[in-house]
C-alpha positions as CSV (number, residue, x, y, z in Angstrom):
1,M,0.1,-0.1,0.0
2,D,2.5,2.5,0.6
3,G,4.3,1.9,-2.8
4,F,1.0,2.4,-4.2
5,K,0.6,6.0,-2.5
6,K,4.1,7.1,-3.6
7,V,2.9,6.6,-6.9
8,V,-0.1,8.3,-6.7
9,F,1.9,11.2,-4.8
10,G,4.7,11.3,-7.9
11,G,1.6,10.8,-10.7
12,L,0.6,14.4,-8.3
13,V,3.0,16.1,-8.7
14,M,3.7,15.4,-12.1
15,G,0.4,16.6,-13.0
16,S,0.8,20.1,-11.6
17,L,4.2,20.4,-12.5
18,L,3.2,19.7,-15.7
19,V,0.0,22.1,-15.4
20,V,2.6,24.7,-14.5
21,G,5.0,24.2,-17.2
22,G,2.3,25.2,-19.9
23,Q,0.9,28.0,-18.8
24,A,4.8,29.4,-18.1
25,Q,5.6,28.2,-21.7
26,A,2.3,30.1,-22.5
27,A,2.8,33.7,-21.1
28,W,6.6,33.3,-22.7
29,R,5.3,33.5,-25.8
30,D,2.9,36.0,-25.7
31,I,5.5,38.1,-23.8
32,H,8.1,37.7,-26.9
33,Q,5.0,38.5,-29.6
34,D,4.6,41.7,-26.9
35,R,8.0,43.0,-28.6
36,R,7.6,42.3,-31.7
37,D,5.1,44.2,-31.8
38,L,6.3,47.2,-30.3
39,H,9.5,46.5,-32.4
40,R,6.9,46.5,-35.5
41,D,5.6,49.7,-34.3
42,F,8.7,51.3,-33.7
43,R,9.6,50.5,-37.0
44,D,6.5,51.5,-38.5
45,I,6.7,55.1,-37.3
46,R,10.2,55.0,-38.5
47,S,8.8,55.1,-41.3
48,D,6.0,56.7,-41.1
49,R,8.7,59.7,-39.7
50,R,10.8,59.3,-43.2
51,D,7.8,59.5,-45.6
52,I,7.3,62.7,-43.8
53,R,10.3,63.9,-44.5
54,A,10.2,63.0,-48.4
55,D,7.0,64.8,-48.9
56,R,8.2,68.1,-46.9
57,R,11.5,68.2,-49.0
58,D,8.3,67.7,-52.1
59,L,6.2,70.1,-50.8
60,H,8.6,72.8,-50.0
61,H,10.5,72.4,-53.7
62,D,7.0,72.9,-55.2
63,F,6.8,76.1,-53.0
64,K,10.0,77.1,-53.9
65,D,9.7,76.2,-58.1
66,L,6.1,77.8,-57.3
67,G,6.2,76.4,-61.3
68,G,4.6,73.3,-60.1
69,D,1.0,72.5,-61.2
70,R,-1.7,73.4,-58.2
71,R,-2.7,69.7,-58.6
72,E,1.0,68.6,-57.4
73,L,0.8,71.1,-54.3
74,R,-2.3,69.3,-53.1
75,R,-0.8,66.0,-53.9
76,D,1.8,66.7,-51.9
77,Y,-0.1,68.5,-49.1
78,R,-2.3,65.3,-48.8
79,D,0.5,62.7,-49.0
80,V,1.7,65.3,-45.4
81,R,-1.5,65.0,-44.1
82,N,-1.9,61.3,-44.1
83,D,1.4,61.0,-42.8
84,Y,0.8,62.5,-39.9
85,R,-2.2,60.3,-40.1
86,D,-0.5,57.3,-40.0
87,I,1.5,58.2,-37.0
88,R,-1.3,58.8,-35.0
89,H,-2.8,55.3,-35.9
90,D,1.1,53.9,-35.5
91,R,1.6,55.9,-31.7
92,R,-1.7,54.6,-30.8
93,D,-1.6,51.0,-32.1
94,L,1.7,51.3,-29.7
95,R,0.3,52.6,-26.9
96,A,-2.2,50.0,-26.7
97,D,0.6,47.5,-27.0
98,L,2.8,48.7,-24.3
99,R,-0.7,48.7,-22.3
100,D,-0.8,45.4,-22.1
């Protein structure tokens, strides 16, 4: 009977260790996924800032040139505005990821 108790107790201990190990592995996987999301959000923001700088240069060049077409000026201005909108969205996503 003593051997039976040892087997049952050992089985319970192993079962609980497996459950805890599975939960820890899932938590670790979530942490890595969150880090990837944060890195992706930072890359998106850097990319959007590069786009804004390029669009500003284009807009400045077109205003300076003044020989530029009005449609071209409006398109460049719209591009800058859209890039700012993208940055706002990326920042919102980053804040949401940082809260999680």
